[in-house]
N, C-alpha and C positions, 0 to 999 in steps of 0.2 A: 312473331313467334314467341311463345311464352317459355321462360327458362324452366328446366326440370328441377333445379335446386334453388334454395333461397338462403339468404344470409342466416346463419345460425344452424343450418342443417349439418348433422354429423355425417361424414362421408368416409369411404375407404377408396384408396387408389386401386382401380380395377386391374385384372389380368389383361395382358396384351390380347388384342383380337384381330391382328393383322394390319393395324395402322402403324406404319413405319415409325413416325415420330413418337408414337405412344410407347413403342418397345423400349426406347431410351429412358423415358421417365419411369416406366414400369420396372426396368432393371434396377433402378436406384430407389424407387419409392413404393413399389408394389406391396400391397397389404397394409400400408401405413394408414392410420386413422387420423383424421383432422376435422376441422370445422370450416365451413364456408364463411369467410369474413368479408367478402365483397363480390358483387356481380357486375358485369359490364355487357349488357345485351348488344349484339351486333358485332362482337369481336370473336376471333377464332378460338380464343381461350378465355371464355367469359367468367370463369370461376376462380377466385383467389381463395386458396385453402391454406390455413395456418395449422402448423403442427406444434404440439406442446414444446418439443425440444429443438425447434429449428425455424428457419426462415419460411415465409409464405411463398407458395408457388402458384402459378396459373395453370389451369387445366381446361381441356375441352370436355363437353358433356360425356362423350363415350369413354373418357378416362376415369370416371368416378361412378361409384355406386353408393346408395344410401347405406349407412352403417346399421346393420341389424342389431347392434348392441345399444342403439339409441343415443341419447345425448351424453355429453361429456360429464364426468363427475364434477361437482362444483369447484373443487380445487384445481382441476385441469382447465376448466373453462376460465377461471380467473387468470391462470398462467397464459392462456392464449390471448385473452384481452390485454394483459400486461404487455405482451410482446408486440401487439398491434399499437398500443399507446406510446411505446417507447421507440423512437426512430433513431437508431445509432448514428453518430456523426459520420462514420465511414460510408453511410448511404445517403446522407442529407447535406454533405458539405460541398457539393458541386457548385461552381460559381453561377450556374444558371438558376439555382434555387429549386431545381426539380429533384425530387427524391427518386432514387434508382428504380424502385418498384413501379413508379408511374410509367416508366419506359418498358421495363422487362415484362410487365403483366400482359403485354400484347404480343409477346413472342412465344415460340415454342420452347420447350424445356432446355435443350442444349444451347440455343442462341441466347435465351434469357440468362442462363447461368454464365455464359461467356462474358456477356456485358456486365453482369454483377461483379465478377471477379476482376475485370478490367477497371470498373468503376471504383472499387475499393482498394486497388493495388497501391501499397504504400501508405494507406490510411488506417486500416485495421491493425496492421503490423508495420513497423518501420522498414522491413525488408519486403519489397514488392514482388520478388521472384516467385515465391510459392503461389500467390494469387495469379500471376501471369502464366505460370505453368498449368494451373487448373483451367484458366481461360483457354489456353491452347488445346488442352484435352477436349473440352467441350466443342471447340471449333472443329477439331478432327472428327468428332462424332457426327457433327452436322455435315461435314464433307462426305463422310461415308453414307449418310442418309441420301444425300443428293446424288452420289454415284449410283446407289442402288436404284433410285428413281429413273436415272438415265438408261439403265439396262432393261427396264421393264417395257 
């Protein structure tokens, strides 16, 4: 099966269309514009999208639309490329040598974010509590998703 989007495509996070896991990412990222920076065919969330002012996230095909505005302005494209080239220590210092995104890119939004915040707890900031609280919140979101699925 051929992927709908390619590396370099400018995309917009789509409106929710009834997919439960999508509603979570949409609530936080809906309408955001970014660029596809990696693809992984055969995975449930095959598109890694980088945003100019934030971390990259993985998405399923139905969560994205081509951006009608076209490609990024060159200054923004350079910023996206720069964020991909620089891998902060709080995401790369795991003793396994694995970068956090290599694990989280294969997860849905809430679980991937929970892992990200656990991964960097105490590394980005000396106080791990804020990151652990964020991780707990994303785990709670996933629990609600699972409970909703059980009732259907």
